[in-house]
N, CA and C atoms as a LAMMPS dump frame, in Angstrom:
ITEM: TIMESTEP
0
ITEM: NUMBER OF ATOMS
285
ITEM: BOX BOUNDS ff ff ff
-5.0000000000000000e+02 5.0000000000000000e+02
-5.0000000000000000e+02 5.0000000000000000e+02
-5.0000000000000000e+02 5.0000000000000000e+02
ITEM: ATOMS id mol type element x y z
1 1 1 N 125.702 -227.463 155.878
2 1 2 C 124.417 -227.585 155.061
3 1 3 C 124.226 -229.27 155.188
4 2 1 N 122.845 -229.387 155.841
5 2 2 C 122.383 -230.32 155.888
6 2 3 C 121.714 -231.191 154.737
7 3 1 N 122.232 -232.379 154.441
8 3 2 C 122.255 -233.271 153.396
9 3 3 C 120.513 -233.744 153.297
10 4 1 N 120.021 -233.542 151.819
11 4 2 C 119.031 -233.931 151.749
12 4 3 C 118.518 -235.104 151.27
13 5 1 N 117.441 -235.668 152.018
14 5 2 C 117.585 -237.031 151.872
15 5 3 C 116.416 -237.353 150.505
16 6 1 N 116.879 -238.206 149.624
17 6 2 C 116.063 -238.74 148.646
18 6 3 C 115.13 -239.722 148.901
19 7 1 N 114.413 -239.976 148.467
20 7 2 C 113.745 -241.621 148.357
21 7 3 C 113.491 -242.104 146.953
22 8 1 N 113.724 -243.332 146.381
23 8 2 C 113.303 -244.005 145.196
24 8 3 C 112.59 -245.234 145.277
25 9 1 N 111.61 -245.862 144.576
26 9 2 C 111.081 -247.384 144.901
27 9 3 C 112.36 -248.492 144.141
28 10 1 N 112.898 -249.181 144.782
29 10 2 C 113.647 -250.153 144.055
30 10 3 C 113.142 -251.32 144.254
31 11 1 N 113.166 -252.297 142.953
32 11 2 C 112.544 -253.424 143.13
33 11 3 C 113.781 -254.708 142.485
34 12 1 N 113.719 -255.61 143.322
35 12 2 C 114.431 -256.866 142.934
36 12 3 C 113.952 -257.123 141.717
37 13 1 N 114.495 -258.3 141.013
38 13 2 C 114.265 -258.736 139.517
39 13 3 C 112.334 -259.343 139.768
40 14 1 N 112.095 -259.849 140.523
41 14 2 C 110.93 -260.745 140.73
42 14 3 C 110.199 -259.486 140.699
43 15 1 N 110.035 -258.508 141.514
44 15 2 C 109.292 -257.757 142.109
45 15 3 C 109.158 -256.828 140.458
46 16 1 N 110.357 -256.473 140.371
47 16 2 C 110.143 -255.294 138.881
48 16 3 C 109.495 -256.432 137.6
49 17 1 N 109.69 -257.538 137.581
50 17 2 C 108.674 -257.919 136.196
51 17 3 C 107.364 -257.903 136.707
52 18 1 N 107.06 -258.017 137.542
53 18 2 C 105.677 -257.742 138.216
54 18 3 C 105.24 -256.122 137.868
55 19 1 N 105.808 -255.782 138.241
56 19 2 C 105.928 -254.114 138.281
57 19 3 C 105.75 -253.715 136.624
58 20 1 N 106.306 -254.839 135.867
59 20 2 C 106.08 -254.105 134.084
60 20 3 C 104.926 -254.657 133.838
61 21 1 N 104.281 -255.9 134.291
62 21 2 C 102.988 -256.307 133.858
63 21 3 C 101.986 -255.052 134.581
64 22 1 N 102.045 -254.908 135.804
65 22 2 C 101.116 -253.777 136.163
66 22 3 C 101.033 -252.748 135.295
67 23 1 N 102.143 -252.107 135.025
68 23 2 C 102.339 -251.143 134.314
69 23 3 C 101.609 -251.185 132.699
70 24 1 N 101.912 -252.328 132.538
71 24 2 C 101.173 -252.601 130.681
72 24 3 C 99.612 -252.803 131.451
73 25 1 N 98.999 -253.605 132.154
74 25 2 C 97.587 -253.542 132.62
75 25 3 C 97.143 -252.032 132.438
76 26 1 N 97.717 -251.003 133.531
77 26 2 C 97.325 -249.761 133.57
78 26 3 C 97.792 -248.555 132.758
79 27 1 N 98.121 -249.428 131.07
80 27 2 C 98.13 -248.599 130.307
81 27 3 C 99.31 -247.286 130.217
82 28 1 N 100.394 -247.958 131.152
83 28 2 C 101.551 -247.212 131.214
84 28 3 C 102.724 -247.45 130.523
85 29 1 N 103.472 -246.712 130.25
86 29 2 C 104.881 -247.112 129.501
87 29 3 C 106.161 -247.093 130.498
88 30 1 N 106.937 -248.015 130.228
89 30 2 C 108.085 -247.89 130.797
90 30 3 C 109.211 -247.295 129.692
91 31 1 N 109.617 -245.881 130.218
92 31 2 C 110.102 -245.58 129.254
93 31 3 C 112.016 -245.518 129.424
94 32 1 N 112.008 -246.136 130.699
95 32 2 C 113.526 -246.187 131.203
96 32 3 C 113.835 -247.166 132.625
97 33 1 N 115.08 -247.771 132.62
98 33 2 C 115.326 -248.575 133.597
99 33 3 C 116.593 -248.15 134.235
100 34 1 N 117.036 -247.907 135.598
101 34 2 C 118.186 -247.995 136.009
102 34 3 C 118.45 -249.05 136.708
103 35 1 N 119.473 -249.8 136.643
104 35 2 C 119.998 -250.616 137.549
105 35 3 C 120.962 -250.322 138.569
106 36 1 N 121.071 -251.072 139.506
107 36 2 C 122.043 -250.8 141.035
108 36 3 C 122.103 -251.894 141.831
109 37 1 N 123.066 -252.226 142.588
110 37 2 C 123.845 -253.094 142.956
111 37 3 C 123.676 -252.6 144.463
112 38 1 N 122.928 -253.124 145.668
113 38 2 C 122.823 -253.044 147.025
114 38 3 C 123.661 -253.726 147.524
115 39 1 N 124.472 -253.113 148.134
116 39 2 C 125.447 -253.647 149.215
117 39 3 C 125.423 -252.744 151.051
118 40 1 N 125.088 -253.695 151.735
119 40 2 C 124.638 -253.228 152.844
120 40 3 C 123.846 -252.136 152.803
121 41 1 N 124.056 -251.195 153.268
122 41 2 C 123.252 -249.899 153.167
123 41 3 C 123.455 -248.685 151.794
124 42 1 N 124.161 -249.546 151.327
125 42 2 C 125.276 -248.578 149.84
126 42 3 C 124.146 -249.135 148.523
127 43 1 N 124.029 -248.095 147.761
128 43 2 C 123.086 -248.319 146.496
129 43 3 C 124.066 -247.873 145.246
130 44 1 N 124.5 -248.731 144.754
131 44 2 C 125.437 -248.451 143.828
132 44 3 C 125.452 -248.604 142.253
133 45 1 N 125.217 -247.168 141.547
134 45 2 C 124.366 -247.418 140.449
135 45 3 C 125.627 -248.128 139.536
136 46 1 N 125.112 -248.586 138.175
137 46 2 C 125.778 -249.503 137.625
138 46 3 C 125.196 -249.02 136.202
139 47 1 N 126.359 -248.192 135.582
140 47 2 C 125.969 -247.559 133.943
141 47 3 C 125.872 -248.306 133.039
142 48 1 N 126.333 -249.716 133.416
143 48 2 C 125.756 -250.618 132.212
144 48 3 C 124.67 -251.375 132.148
145 49 1 N 123.651 -250.898 133.121
146 49 2 C 122.14 -251.426 133.134
147 49 3 C 121.776 -249.734 133.458
148 50 1 N 121.727 -249.156 132.388
149 50 2 C 120.692 -247.835 132.003
150 50 3 C 119.742 -248.38 130.401
151 51 1 N 118.854 -248.325 130.739
152 51 2 C 118.052 -248.494 129.494
153 51 3 C 116.996 -247.371 129.086
154 52 1 N 117.061 -246.953 127.993
155 52 2 C 116.052 -245.71 127.607
156 52 3 C 115.231 -246.201 126.305
157 53 1 N 114.03 -246.344 126.63
158 53 2 C 113.303 -246.498 125.433
159 53 3 C 112.551 -245.448 124.83
160 54 1 N 112.815 -244.271 125.65
161 54 2 C 111.702 -243.105 125.35
162 54 3 C 111.913 -242.721 123.9
163 55 1 N 112.676 -242.958 122.903
164 55 2 C 112.756 -243.042 121.639
165 55 3 C 111.932 -243.841 120.545
166 56 1 N 111.499 -244.739 121.091
167 56 2 C 110.885 -245.542 120.399
168 56 3 C 109.501 -245.022 119.592
169 57 1 N 109.355 -245.244 118.37
170 57 2 C 108.636 -244.605 117.594
171 57 3 C 106.998 -245.761 117.294
172 58 1 N 105.826 -245.624 118.04
173 58 2 C 104.839 -246.654 117.726
174 58 3 C 103.724 -245.769 117.124
175 59 1 N 103.091 -246.207 116.314
176 59 2 C 101.698 -245.596 115.317
177 59 3 C 100.687 -245.461 116.361
178 60 1 N 100.829 -246.169 117.82
179 60 2 C 99.776 -245.73 118.713
180 60 3 C 99.933 -245.793 119.972
181 61 1 N 99.462 -245.485 120.924
182 61 2 C 99.593 -245.424 122.267
183 61 3 C 99.736 -247.029 122.848
184 62 1 N 98.947 -247.618 122.747
185 62 2 C 98.837 -249.218 122.905
186 62 3 C 100.208 -249.843 122.281
187 63 1 N 100.497 -249.747 121.441
188 63 2 C 101.74 -250.636 120.609
189 63 3 C 103.125 -249.708 121.346
190 64 1 N 103.212 -248.499 121.707
191 64 2 C 104.085 -248.184 122.267
192 64 3 C 103.959 -248.507 123.769
193 65 1 N 103.196 -248.785 124.253
194 65 2 C 102.977 -249.407 125.877
195 65 3 C 103.776 -250.552 125.721
196 66 1 N 103.296 -251.472 124.823
197 66 2 C 103.762 -253.126 124.666
198 66 3 C 105.163 -253.346 124.028
199 67 1 N 105.888 -252.319 123.333
200 67 2 C 107.095 -252.252 122.487
201 67 3 C 108.04 -251.924 124.075
202 68 1 N 107.825 -251.037 125.005
203 68 2 C 108.23 -250.711 125.964
204 68 3 C 108.133 -251.79 127.205
205 69 1 N 107.138 -252.343 127.396
206 69 2 C 107.147 -253.23 128.434
207 69 3 C 107.805 -254.805 127.422
208 70 1 N 108.065 -254.994 126.459
209 70 2 C 108.526 -256.099 126.037
210 70 3 C 110.071 -256.165 126.031
211 71 1 N 110.739 -254.576 125.739
212 71 2 C 112.11 -254.269 125.994
213 71 3 C 112.191 -254.201 127.54
214 72 1 N 111.393 -253.789 128.284
215 72 2 C 111.93 -253.944 129.698
216 72 3 C 111.799 -255.166 130.578
217 73 1 N 111.049 -256.003 129.963
218 73 2 C 111.23 -257.633 130.381
219 73 3 C 112.645 -258.306 130.311
220 74 1 N 112.849 -257.928 128.624
221 74 2 C 114.014 -258.318 128.366
222 74 3 C 115.251 -257.8 129.138
223 75 1 N 115.439 -256.579 129.313
224 75 2 C 116.065 -256.03 130.101
225 75 3 C 116.548 -256.459 131.579
226 76 1 N 115.261 -256.634 132.561
227 76 2 C 115.498 -257.173 133.326
228 76 3 C 115.775 -258.911 133.523
229 77 1 N 115.251 -259.396 132.497
230 77 2 C 115.415 -261.041 132.631
231 77 3 C 117.163 -261.003 132.365
232 78 1 N 117.528 -260.106 131.404
233 78 2 C 119.296 -260.189 131.317
234 78 3 C 120.121 -259.93 132.395
235 79 1 N 119.366 -259.015 133.363
236 79 2 C 120.221 -258.763 134.374
237 79 3 C 120.094 -259.184 135.562
238 80 1 N 118.908 -260.056 135.815
239 80 2 C 118.13 -260.506 136.945
240 80 3 C 119.234 -261.848 137.752
241 81 1 N 120.52 -261.919 136.735
242 81 2 C 121.391 -263.113 137.519
243 81 3 C 122.573 -262.33 138.224
244 82 1 N 122.442 -261.089 138.157
245 82 2 C 123.672 -260.063 138.846
246 82 3 C 123.101 -260.338 140.481
247 83 1 N 124.245 -260.433 141.381
248 83 2 C 123.907 -260.786 142.767
249 83 3 C 123.333 -259.386 143.101
250 84 1 N 122.523 -259.292 143.872
251 84 2 C 122.142 -257.674 145.053
252 84 3 C 121.66 -256.868 143.918
253 85 1 N 121.134 -257.705 142.763
254 85 2 C 120.554 -256.07 141.867
255 85 3 C 119.604 -255.624 141.956
256 86 1 N 118.947 -254.334 141.896
257 86 2 C 117.961 -253.966 142.14
258 86 3 C 117.702 -252.743 140.81
259 87 1 N 116.373 -252.496 140.648
260 87 2 C 115.761 -251.824 139.372
261 87 3 C 115.134 -251.008 139.958
262 88 1 N 115.294 -249.146 138.986
263 88 2 C 114.155 -248.355 139.289
264 88 3 C 113.813 -248.226 137.899
265 89 1 N 112.449 -247.593 138.063
266 89 2 C 111.845 -247.236 136.409
267 89 3 C 111.617 -245.842 136.277
268 90 1 N 111.221 -245.823 134.975
269 90 2 C 110.927 -244.278 134.508
270 90 3 C 109.76 -244.292 133.996
271 91 1 N 108.341 -244.148 134.457
272 91 2 C 107.121 -244.65 133.861
273 91 3 C 106.28 -243.284 133.352
274 92 1 N 105.944 -243.362 132.149
275 92 2 C 105.119 -242.508 131.405
276 92 3 C 103.663 -242.863 131.078
277 93 1 N 102.656 -241.685 131.395
278 93 2 C 101.284 -241.913 131.437
279 93 3 C 100.921 -241.261 130.088
280 94 1 N 99.957 -241.54 129.273
281 94 2 C 99.431 -241.114 127.881
282 94 3 C 99.381 -239.745 128.179
283 95 1 N 98.77 -239.289 128.876
284 95 2 C 97.975 -237.961 129.234
285 95 3 C 99.265 -236.58 129.431
């Protein structure tokens, strides 16, 4: 059986923070983040670097996007000093 290749967009911390700003500008909520360590060609998942914001309860979409963005920024800033860290996002559109 041939191994199926998958692809994901992974962001270094600086790019991740920029991505969060762009999502907010485009009215998209970041509902999850996964952190990985990239060593050579290996991507190693880090269980302590998983965030789930999908359960947030806000009265409207704009407030929900704002709360998710703030939480995402805090998460990225907290883990940004880890060597070779990269992040993947789960994003939700209002529609």
